[in-house]
N, C-alpha and C positions, 0 to 999 in steps of 0.2 A: 649471751655475745663471747664474741672473740674478738681479734688478730691474728690474718696471716701472710708470714710475710714470705716470695716465692724467690729463693735466689735460682738463674737460670745463663748461658752465656745466652753470647749470640746466633737467631735464628732458629732456637734451642727450645721453640713454641709455649716458651712461658707465657713471655702476653697476652697470649691467647690460652694458654690455661687457667691463667688469673681472671682477665677479664669477662670468658664463658663464667666463672667459678661467683665474683662477685653479685655476677646475673643472677643465677643459683640461688646466692643468701641474700641476694637484698644486702648489697651490704656496693662501702663506696669501694671506688680500686681510685687506687695512685702509685704511679713512679714518681715520673718530670716535675708535677705536678710538684714536689718537693723542694726541686731543685727552683723553682723560680719562688714557690718564696720565700727561701731561706736569701734565695740572691737577691728577691724585694726590701727582705726583713733590716739584712742584715747589709744592705749596698753595697753590696756584692758582684763587679759584673758573674755573674750566668755560666761562663764561658771560663773564670779561675777553677770554678765548682765543678764543672764536666771536667777539666782538664783534674783537678785534685785529686778524684774518683778515680777516672783510669787510664790513667797515664802511668807508669812506675818511679818510684820511688826516691829512683832518681830528678823526673822531672816535680814529681810535688815537694821536695825539700826543698826548689829555689826561692818558692817561695819564703818570708819575713814568718816563722815559727808555721810553715803552710799544717805541718798535721792539726801541731793546736787549733787552728785556729778555722780552717775551714772544713775539719772534721764534727770539730765541734759546731761549729754555725750549721751541716746540713740536719748531724743526730737530732738537736733543738728545733730546729723547726718541725721534724718523723715527729717527734717527743713530743711535741702538741696539736699535730695531726693526730698522732696516736689513744691519743686518752680520753676522748670521746667511743671505740671500740663500734666495732661493724666495718673493718675500716682492709684489704687483701693490697697491699703492700710487694710488686713487684718492683721495686727498683735496689743498685746495689746496697750494701753491709747492713740491709737490716736484719736479719740475720744475726749480725754481731752486736751491730744499737739495743737485740730485742735480748741478746742469749738470753739473759735471768728475770725477764718474768716467764710468770706460769700458764700462764693464759695468750699462750703465742705459738701457735702454729706453725714451725717454721721444716721450708718447702723445699728441695729443692729437684728441675728439673735439668735432662739426663736428655741428651740425644743422639743417636749414634753424629759420624762426624761426619760418610762419606751424608747423608741426608745431610744435614752445616754444610756443607760447599757446593755443595746445587740449588741450595738456600741461596750461600749468598751469591755463587756469577750467576743466577737469575736475577735479583734484584740489583746485582752493582752491576751487567754484564762485561763478562771480566774473567777471566779462563778459567780453572781449575787448576794450575799451579797458584795463582796470586792469590783465589779464595784460598786455600785449602793454605798462605804459610800470614794471611791479615788471622783471621779465626787462631790457629796457634798465637798469634804474635798475638791476639785479645784475651788468650784466656792468661797467657803469660805474666800479660802486664798484673789483670783483678789479682792472681796467685801472688804475685811478688808485692800487688797493694796489704791483700791480708797478714801474710806473714812479717810486714815491716813493722803497721799498727798495730793487729791482737795478734802476733804472734802465733797465727793457726793461717793452714792454708782452707783457699772455696771450696772444694773441693773432700778436705776431711769431711767426710760423714757426718761428727761427731757433734757438726756446728745443726744438728738438725733433727726432726724425729721423719722426717719419711721423705725416701728418696724414689720421681717415677720418673724409670726411662720411657722418654715420646718415642716408642718406635712399638716393638711388639700392643701398647695398652695404646689406645689410641685418645687427642685430644679431653674426648668424652669419660673417656673411662677414668682417667686421673679424676677430670672433677667431681665424677660420681665418687672414686675412693674420698677426695678430700671430702667432700661434704659431706659424707659418714664420719668423717674424723671428726673432724671442727667441732661435731653437735656429742662428741666424750663431757662427757664430767671431766676428766681432766681439763681441758679449754676453758670454763665456766670461767669465768671472772667475777669472784672474788671481793670482801673485803680487803686481804690480809692482799693480791696481788693490784690490787688498781692503788694500792696502797704504796706497794714500790714501785711500777710506771708513776706515779705519779712523784715520788718521790724522786726518779731516778730524775728526771721532766722538769724538776726545779734545781737538780745539782744542775744541771749542764748548763745549765739555763746565768744561773752563777758562773762555771766554766767558761762561758763565755763571753761578758761580763769583766771578766778579772786577766785572761788570757795577753789581753793587751799593756796592761799593769806591772805581771809575774806572772811569764811562763809554769814557771815551776812547779806546780802544785795542783792534786788533789782537791775534789768535792767530794762530797756525799751533801743529805742531807734524811730530815729523819722528822715528817711530819712540821716541817717550818723551820727547824735545828740546823742549821746549815754548819756542818764542820769542814774549815780552808785549813790543809797541813803545808808548807810552803815550802819547797825542798830547796837548800844552798850545801858550798861547798864546806861552808862555818857559821855559824850559828845569829853572826851579826847579819839585819837586817834592817837600814835605817828604821827609828823609828815613823819618820814620816809612810813610808813605802807601807810598813804595813799598815798603820792609820787607812790611810789609800785606801789598800785594799780589803779592810774592815769594810769602807765606808762606802765600798760600791757592789760588795755584797748585799747592804744593809736595806738599799733603796732596791732589788729586785722587785716586782710582785711574789705575793707569798711566802721570806722571807722571814720570819718571824723573829731567832736567834743567828748569832753567830760566834763561835766562839771555837779558836784559830791553833796550829804546833805549828811553834817551828825544827822541822828535823834534818838529817845530815841524808847528806844523798847515798841511795839502796837503803835508806830507814827503812822499813811495812810495816813496823807497831804502830800507824798513829793517835786511833783515840785513847792509845792507854794510858798518855802522858797528860802532864797535870800541866793546862796549856795556864802560856806563862807569861802572857795579853792580854789578861783578863781587864788591866787598866787603860784599852787601848780604846777607848770608842766607850759609850752603855747606851 
């Protein structure tokens, strides 16, 4: 069993590859479904999630705690979905959300810009000049989004296990290559990789619950034990805020214990510190 993420530009035939690949493997194929699930679960208008993923960083920042809220909402919805394995996901940001999970095959599908322009012209009934402008703008905004949120360009090949260009290769060629690749032992789900995915899903779920209380947080999890690092310019955070953070985390399903740390901005050694809040709740 495995998870496959497919990153693609508009009209790169990545959707077609994803759907045919899922059918060949007997996997579930998802994309926009995650947006709808996140919208319903967190009572957020779908348009805000769409804009948060598709628009440039300046648009994303217009929302209150835009990065923290909307990215976490989508990530949480996706992680809950993929925990069951046998998934092909061809929506945005899957290669970022799941980049540290070993049994995820991360794929980039690219296509010749002239082929993409012709397809954009056909579908939207626009000129070649307009089609090229739209595609380049869309690609640029997605790249800016990745750099702003994760510090990596979505075109950076290091994000992927395999990059395929649909030009000389056909869609069927790509599906055959990916079917053979995902069956390799490296992409089999192991107890260790499953634990890593479950820990990530739990920490993200907790992060979603806490972002409205205190946005400058880093949350990690280890078999139900959640570690919360609060970052601030000084070390004084009111006891009632700390109690509220801890109580909210403890209410999340799957959390068995909460350890909190308070750190100055720029600090990186989170869990090496003695927990200064051992007396907050219990």
